[in-house]
N, C-alpha and C positions, 0 to 999 in steps of 0.2 A: 659881667658884661654879656649882653645877649648875643646869640649867634649871628644876628643881623649886623650888629656893630662890629663883631670880630671879622665877619666876611667883608664888610665895607672897608674896614681898616686894612685888611690884607690887599684888597684891590687898589686902594689909594697908595699904599706903600710900593706896589709894583711899578708905579710910574715915577718913583724917586730913585734915580741911579745911585748906587752905593759902591764905593771903592771896596775891593776885596783884600783882606789882610789875613795873615796866619800868625796867631799868637804862639810863641814858642817858649818853652822852659827847659831847663836842664834838671831832670829829676834824678833820684838816687839810682833808678834802673835805666837811665839813659835819657835822651832828648824826647820831648813830646811836643806835639803841635795841634792846633785847632783852627780851622777856617772860621773867620769872624768878619761879618760885614757891618756889624753895629759897633763902630769905632769912631771916636771924635776927640778933638782937643777940648779941654775944659778951661784951662787958665794958663797964663804966661808967668804969673808971679803968685805962688810958686808954679813951676811948669808941670801941669797935670794933663793927663789924657784918660780916657775911659774906654772900656769895651764891655759888652754884655754877653753872658753865657747862659744858655737855657738850663734850668734846674733838672730837666729830664735827660740831659746829656750825660753819657757815661764819664765824661771828662770834667763835669761841673766842679766837683769838690777839689780836684787837683788844680784846676786853673783859678778858681775863685779864692783859693788859699795860698797860691804861690807867692813867695816873698820877692822874687825877681822874675822878670820875663821880658821878651822882646816882641815888638809888633813889626812884622815884615809886610811891606806894601808890595803886593804882587804886580808884575808887569803883564802886558797883554799876551805874552807867550807862555804864561804859567798856569793855564787852565787845569792841566793835569795835577799840578801841585795843589791847587784849591780843592779839586775833587778828592784827592788823596787825604788831605787833612780834614775834609768835611765828612769823612767816613764813607765815601762812595767807592772805596776800594777794599778788597779783602786782605790787603797786606797787614799782617800782624804788627809789624813794625812800620809805622807810617814814615819814618825817616829812612827806611831801607832804599838805597840808591839816590837819595836826595843830598846833593852836595851842600855843605854848610860849614861855617866857621863859628867860633865862639866870640861873642862880643865882650865888652868890658865887664858885664854882669855875669858872664859865664853862660848866658842864654844863647841858643843857636840863632845864627843869622843865615838865612837861606841864600845861597848863591843866586845871582841874577835878579834879585829884587830891586825895585826902584829906590827904596829907602828903608831904613830900619830905625825904630825908636826903642831904646832900652829903658826899663823902669824898675823901680822898687815899689813894692806894694804900699799904698797909702791908706785906702779904705775900701770896704766892700759893702754894698747896700742891697737889701732885699727889695725886689721890684716885681711883684706878681710872680709869673712863671719863669722869670730870669733873675740873675744877680748882676748888679752893676759893679764892675771892678775898676777902681780908680788907682792909677799909678803915678808916681812922681818921676818925671823924666830925668835920667842921669846921663844919657848920651843919645845923640841923634845924628844920623848920617844919610845923605842922599848919594846914590851910587850911579845908576845907569839912566841915561836920558831916553828910556823906553816909554811907550804909551802905557797908561794904567789899565789894569783889568777891572772892569766894572760889572756889577750885577744889576740887570734892569729887565723888568717884565719877565722874570723867571728865566732869563738867559744871560750868558756872559756876553759882554760887548766891550768896545773900547771907543775912543773918540780922539779925533785930532784936536789940537788946541783951538778953542772957539767953535767947534762943531758940536751940535747937540744930536743925540740919538732921536729917531722918530718915535712918537708915542705908539703904544700898542693899539691895534685896530679895534679892539673890543671895548675901548673906553668911550663912554657917552658923556658929552659935555652939556 
């Protein structure tokens, strides 16, 4: 892909608001988490969801090969959680000070999230510089009626029901 197309794709994707999630697993050395905005549902029968993880991430192999995991939907007051699990913190243990419980799969469910979906691994696919990880849903719960944390135009934002964020000023139509 040419640099022009990569640059254009990045600019176009900035105007697409994405929900912010943290994928969590219970590893042999303790819980692990990774901030992911590339998450979506795939199928209801069977119930499948997917997330994508960059191959250059230090967490790639761990998350692309996990046999069970949870997807935690962050609320608008959880920006620091997103930053922590995106690696924007120097905390050696990303779960240090983060309240959580274990779900039915044993995966960590972060306290205060809007919802959580627990999965068992179904398939992983090579996709350029990322891996697509598909999981079969084994449990799903909605918790707090908080506003969602969104990532839009390289910033965190949120929205009221029915309200749309303003587009970035540098977009030319």
